[in-house]
C-alpha positions in Angstrom: 43.9 27.1 -10.4 45.0 23.8 -8.2 42.2 21.8 -9.3 43.1 18.0 -9.2 42.8 16.1 -12.6 39.8 14.5 -12.9 41.6 10.8 -12.6 42.1 12.2 -9.0 39.3 14.0 -8.1 38.2 12.9 -4.3 35.2 10.9 -4.4 32.6 11.4 -1.5 29.8 8.7 -1.5 26.3 10.3 -0.3 24.9 8.3 2.6 22.4 5.2 0.7 19.4 6.7 -0.5 19.6 10.2 1.4 17.1 12.7 0.3 16.0 10.6 -2.7 12.2 10.8 -3.3 10.3 8.2 -1.6 9.3 6.3 -4.6 12.4 5.7 -5.8 14.3 4.4 -2.4 11.4 2.0 -2.1 11.5 1.1 -6.2 8.5 2.3 -6.7 7.1 3.7 -10.2 4.4 6.2 -10.4 2.4 5.7 -13.4 -1.2 4.7 -12.3 -0.7 5.4 -8.8 -2.4 8.7 -8.0 0.7 10.3 -7.1 3.1 12.7 -8.3 6.5 13.4 -6.8 6.7 17.0 -6.0 10.4 17.9 -5.7 11.6 15.6 -2.6 8.0 15.0 -2.1 5.6 12.3 -3.2 2.3 13.3 -3.6 -0.6 11.5 -3.4 -4.3 12.3 -4.3 -7.5 11.1 -2.5 -11.0 10.8 -3.2 -14.5 9.7 -2.2 -13.9 5.8 -3.3 -17.6 5.7 -3.8 -17.8 9.5 -5.8 -14.0 9.9 -7.3 -14.5 13.8 -5.7 -11.4 14.9 -4.8 -11.1 15.4 -1.2 -6.9 15.7 0.1 -3.7 14.8 -0.5 -1.1 12.9 1.8 2.4 14.1 1.4 5.4 11.3 1.8 8.7 13.2 2.5 12.1 11.1 1.9 12.4 10.0 5.2 9.2 8.1 5.1 7.3 10.7 7.1 3.7 11.2 6.3 1.3 13.9 6.5 -2.6 13.7 5.2 -4.3 17.4 4.2 -5.4 18.7 7.6 -8.9 18.2 8.3 -9.4 15.6 6.0 -12.2 13.4 6.4 -10.9 10.0 5.6 -13.9 7.5 6.1 -14.3 6.6 2.5 -11.3 7.8 1.2 -8.8 6.5 -0.8 -6.7 6.2 -3.8 -7.2 3.6 -6.5 -4.2 2.4 -7.5 -4.8 0.4 -11.1 -7.9 0.3 -13.5 -11.0 -1.6 -11.9 -11.1 -5.5 -11.7 -13.2 -8.2 -11.1 -11.2 -8.6 -7.2 -10.1 -5.6 -5.6 -6.9 -5.7 -2.9 -7.3 -3.2 0.0 -4.1 -2.1 2.1 -3.3 0.2 4.9 -0.1 1.6 3.1 0.4 3.7 -0.2 3.9 1.7 -1.1 2.1 -2.0 -0.2 -1.1 -1.1 -2.4 1.9 -0.1 -5.2 3.4 -3.4 -5.0 -0.2 -5.4 -4.7 -1.3 -4.1 -8.2 2.4 -4.9 -9.1 2.1 -8.2 -8.2 -1.2 -9.3 -9.0 -2.5 -6.9 -11.9 -5.8 -6.1 -10.0 -7.1 -3.1 -8.7 -5.6 -2.0 -5.8 -7.2 0.6 -2.8 -4.5 2.4 -0.7 -6.9 2.7 2.4 -5.1 5.7 4.4 -4.5 3.3 8.1 -5.6 0.3 10.2 -7.9 2.2 11.7 -10.2 3.4 7.9 -9.4 0.0 6.5 -12.7 -1.5 7.5 -14.5 1.3 6.9 -13.7 1.5 3.2 -14.2 -2.3 3.3 -17.8 -1.5 4.1 -18.0 1.0 1.2 -16.4 -1.2 -1.4 -18.8 -4.4 -0.4 -22.0 -2.0 -0.5 -20.5 -0.7 -4.0 -20.7 -4.6 -5.0 -16.9 -5.3 -5.0 -15.4 -8.8 -4.4 -12.7 -7.8 -1.8 -9.5 -9.0 -0.3 -7.3 -7.3 2.7 -3.7 -7.2 2.3 -2.7 -6.8 5.8 -0.1 -5.4 7.9 1.8 -8.2 10.1 1.2 -6.2 12.8 -1.2 -6.3 15.6 -3.3 -3.4 14.0 -3.0 -4.6 10.6 -4.7 -8.5 11.8 -7.0 -6.5 13.7 -8.1 -4.3 10.7 -8.0 -7.3 8.6 -10.4 -9.5 10.7 -12.8 -6.4 11.6 -13.1 -6.2 7.9 -15.0 -9.2 7.6 -13.4 -10.4 4.0 -10.8 -12.6 3.4 -7.7 -11.8 4.2 -4.0 -12.2 3.5 -0.8 -11.7 5.7 2.7 -11.4 4.2 5.0 -14.4 5.4 7.6 -13.8 7.6 7.3 -9.9 7.0 6.1 -6.7 8.3 4.2 -5.3 5.2 3.7 -6.5 1.0 6.8 -3.8 0.7 9.1 -5.6 2.6 8.6 -9.2 0.8 9.2 -7.3 -2.8 12.0 -5.8 -0.5 13.5 -9.1 0.6 12.4 -11.7 -2.1 11.2 -9.7 -5.2 8.1 -9.2 -7.1 7.1 -12.9 -7.9 7.2 -13.5 -4.0 4.4 -11.3 -3.3 2.4 -12.7 -6.6 2.8 -15.9 -5.1 2.2 -15.5 -1.3 -1.2 -13.6 -2.9 -2.0 -16.3 -4.9 -1.8 -19.0 -2.7 -4.0 -17.3 -0.5 -6.9 -16.3 -2.8 -7.2 -19.9 -3.9 -9.6 -20.7 -1.6 -11.6 -17.5 -0.1 -14.4 -19.1 1.4 -11.8 -20.9 3.7 -9.6 -18.2 4.4 -13.3 -16.4 5.6 -14.1 -19.5 7.6 -10.7 -18.7 9.7 -12.0 -15.4 10.2 -15.1 -16.4 11.8 -13.6 -19.4 13.5 -10.8 -16.5 15.3 -13.4 -14.7 15.8 -15.4 -17.4 18.0 -12.6 -18.5 19.7 -11.6 -15.2 21.1 
């Protein structure tokens, strides 16, 4: 047949992570994350954060591109990761939410994006929740964290919490979040001071 013996078969290696679903590239477990893998696409179920009523979905492709259900009403919409805990973290991104949950064991709300984050934090506070924002380390992320009016923590030297995990491991995420959460009153005071100085 002209086929090469198995030991002489040419080896073709696909580019790293080519076409792998997003959660596999990011090394994230889907259990308890409000998400499923449909073919090569991650589908995150989004609900009304007050009532749990279904509102829509986010679709994440292998290349990291993201789309929401058309005409999704974002305010008051998100996805909870993990069971309810005394303190809840809030993140912009789904991957960050999964990592922060893994690192802390505390419930996390994926708030959809930076502009929606302060609105969802306000709703959580109205619900009596003790909220800490695990912010992205960029202008929009920091602005959203400050606007939320609650303690917030920014990853040290990285863009977001998944980057900390990717570069330094889950223990580094745990340590950074724990260090910043030791004195939330001081954190909040710093936030107020920032506003007064601007």
